[in-house]
N, C-alpha and C positions, 0 to 999 in steps of 0.2 A: 479173167471170170469163168466160173466153174463149167461141165459142156452138161449141158440138159439130160439128163434121167439120173437112178437113184438106185438105190438098194434095202430092200427089207420094206417093214410096211410105219416104219415112223412117219415118214410123208415130206425128212430133213433131207438136202440136197437135187428132190425133185425140177427144182428152177434153179437156171445160173444165174451168182451173181454175187457180192458182198452180202448182200441179206440172210440170203444162206447158212451163209457161214457165222455171220454172227450169234444165229441161232440158235448155233450149236456152245459159243465162249459162256462166263459166267462170266461178268468184270467182277476190277475189288481194286480199294482203295489198295495204295501203300505206300508208303513214308517214308525216306535214309533221311537221315544226318550228313551236308556238306561235307560239313569236317571230318576226316576221322577223329581228332581227337576231344568231340565233341556228342556226350549221347544223354538219349533225350528219354528217360526210362518211363515208360508210363507209371503214375504214381502207384502208393498200393497198393491207398486206398480206393481203386477202385478199376486196381488187378484180379484179373481173372482168378480162379473164383475167390469175391465179394465178402470175404467174412460179415461186415460190418452194415448187410442191409441198406438201414439206417443213416449213419455217418457216410456210406459209400453216397446216398439219393441227395443228402444235403451241401457235401463235395461240387456235387454235377449240378445242382439246381448254379450256385453260387460261382460256377466258370461261367451258366451261359451267360449269369446276369453281370457279370461281369465283363465278359463280351459284349453283351445286346443289350445293356442297360443305353435310356433314350438321354440322361445329361452324366454326367462328368462327376458329383456328388454319386449318387446309384454306383456310380463300376468302382468309385473309391473302399466308397462303404463293402461291396462284395469283394472286395481286393479286402481287407481290414476280416472279414467271416472267414474270406478263403481262407484264410492266411490263421485265426483257430482254428479252424478245420482239420488246417495239416499236420500241426502238432499231435 
């Protein structure tokens, strides 16, 4: 627990506890490959800066359709379209 009180006019740090500390933090998602010989790069089609915005948007749409389709047939079709776009 942090001591009561604080400095400056920001208002942070006036109250003890983890809430005051969390207010100063910025959360960030981070992923890492488990095995050293496996490399999972971001496909160039969606890597920043996106050169071909239209193709990058379609690619991202098909990834979402592949992962979240209601039927297996829709997932297969999205996977095929994804393969065509990545070439």
